[in-house]
N, C-alpha and C positions, 0 to 999 in steps of 0.2 A: 402875797397871801391870797388875793383875788383868783390867781393861776391856780393855787393849791386847791382852793375850794372849788373850782371848777372842774379840775382833775379828779378830786374826791366825788363830785355828783356824778361825773360821768362813768367812773368806775363802779359806783354803786349800782346805776343803772344797768350796767353791762351784764345780761345774763349769759353764763357760760354756753348755753345753747343757741345763743343768737350769733350765727355765723356770719350774718351780714353786717351787725354791729362790730363784731371781732374784727373783721376784715378792713372795716373803715378806720378802726382804731390804730391797727398794725399798720395799714398803709399809709395813714397820716404821718405816724412815727418813721416809718422808713423812708417816705419822701423827705421828710425834714433833716434826719440823718444824713442823707444822699446830699442835700442842698449844702450841708455844713461841710462836708467832704471836700465837695467841689470847689465852694467859695474859698476855703481855707488854703486849698492847694493851688490857687492861681498864682501866687508868688513865686512858684518853682518854675513857672513856663516862661518863655519869652513872649513878646506881642503877637507873635504869627500863631502861636497856639492858645494865647489867653482868652481870645474870643470865643473859641469852640468850647473850652471849658466853663467859661461864663454862661453861655447859653445853654450848656448842660445843667449848671445849678440853677438858673431862671426856670428851666422846664420842671425840676423836682420841687422847687420851691413855689411855683403858683400851683402845681397839683398838691402840695402840702397844704397851702391855704384852703384851697377848695375842699380837701378831704376833711381838714378839721370842722368846717361848715357843714359838710354833707354828712359827717359822723353825728353832729348834733342834731341836724334835719331828722335824720334816720330814728335817733333816740326819741324825738319828740313825736312824732307822726308815723312811724313804722311804715314808711311809705318810700319807694325808691325816688331819689332826688333828681329826677331826669334832666330838669332845667339846668341844675347847677353843674351836672356832669358834663352836659354839652357845652356850657360855657367854659370849664376846664380844659376840654378837647379842643375848643376853638380858639384858646389861646396856646396851648402846648404842643399840639400837632404840627401847625405851620412852623414853630420853632423847631420840630425834629426834622422838617423838610429843609428848613436852613441849614442844618448840620450837614447835610450832603453837598451843599454848595461850598461851605467852608473847607470841608477836607480835601475837595476837588479843585480848589483855587491855584493849588501847585500845578496842575495839568493844564490850567487855562479856562477854568469853567467861568462864565459868564454870569451876570446878575440876571439875565433872562431865564436861566435854569432854574434859578432860586424862586422866581416869582412863577413860573409855571407851575411848580410843585406847590407852592403856597396857595395858587389860586384853584388847582384841583382838590387840595386839602379842604379848602373854604367850601367849595361846592358839594364836596363828600358829607361834611359836617352839618352844613345849613339845611340840605334836602333830607339827611337822616333824621334831623330834629322836626323838620316838617311833616314827616312821614310817621313818627313816632310820638309826636304830642300834639301837633295842630290839624292837620289834614288826615286823620286816623283811618278814614273809609278809603282812602287813597295811598294806604300804607306800602302796597306792593309796587305801585308807580314811583313813588318818591324813593322808595328803597333801590328800586332798578337803577335811578339817575345817580343816587349815592355810590352804588356798587361800580357803575361805569367810571366815575371820577376816581375811585379806589383803584380800579384795575389799570386806569391811565397812569397813576403814580407806580404802579408794580411793574408796569412796561417800561416807563422812562427810565426807572432806575436798574432793572434787570437787564433790558436789551436796547435802549435808548441812548441819547446823547450822555447821559450820566455814566451808563457802563462804559462807552468809548472813553471818556475822560478817566474813569479809574483804571482802566487796560492801560493807557497812555502814562498814566503816573506809575502804574506797577507797584511791586515790591508790599510794603506794610499798607500803603493807601489802599491797594487793590483788596487785600485780605479784611480790612477793616470795612470797607465799602461792602463787601459781600457779606459782612457779618449785619451790617444795618439792613441791607436787603432782606435777609433772612427774617430780621425783627419786623419788617414790614409785612413780608408774605406771610409769616406763620402766626406771629404776635398780634398784628392787627386783624388777623382774620375773624378772632373772637368777637369783634364788634359788629359785623354785619351778621354773624350767628346770634348774637344775642338780640340785634334788631328783629330778625325773625322769628326768635322765641316769645319777644315781648309784643309783637304785632300780629294783625290777623291779614292772611292773603293767601295765594295759591300753595304756599310752602306749609301752611300750618297743618295740613293732614299728613305731610310727612315728619315734621319736626315737633309737632304739638305745640303748647305754650308755656311758659314758665318764667320765674325770676331769675335773672342771671347776675345778680348783683355781687355775689360773692367771686364769681368768675372774672367780672368786670374789675372788680377791686384789686384782685391778684394779678390780672394781665396788666393792669395800668402801672402798678408797681414795678414788675418785670420789663415792661416795655421801656418805661421812661428811666428808670435806673440802669437798666442794661444798655439802653443806647448811650447814655452819659458815661459808663465804664469803659465802652468800645472806643468812644473818642478819647477818653483820658489815657487809656492803654496805648493808643496810637501817639497821642502827644509825648508822652514817657518815652517811647521808642526814638521818636525823632529829636526829641530835647537830647537822649543818650548820645546819639549820632553825632548831632552838632557839636554835643561838650567833648 
């Protein structure tokens, strides 16, 4: 009953012209639906792929919980929930990096690869938060450090040891790795762009300023759910080959 009342209250507050609120609402529903899909499909896979599917479900589930909260925060304050968005990213982005390690284990990937990617992602996010919410006068500096960490991840998966392992694995692993790489290169690129639009720096005269919550919300759903679907499709292919 309480859930129904909360749902009614939220839908009452949701103005059809409030695109930020609408994308928060749709994003939370999409993330939760994806989580249910990944969790309920676990039983069809053997232990080798179950962990990858589980991580995909955790990514979207953690995001869904944060999106429910960010949605309510937006309705109450009509303000961007920057802190909670970064908490979400700090939990989900490293898990997305873990997915690279999990699919490349068949080619001999070592835990050191996973920890390198996780460390770079944490640096990227922490310094991004510092620039966007704490040391705003030095946003360009902190954004630059965050950008370096981002491009390290891009280099590692496109040209570094992760790419070499993917090539060694070949076939479906290589194809899936490349798809995940595109998500990082193109899908994640919206985040530094949003950072520059939301802070003041040398780039302001070129890009201007503005709110990118709508784009963030759409990008989050596409990136996190899309990441999981690539992993799911790979697991299905490999499961069918084994069967």
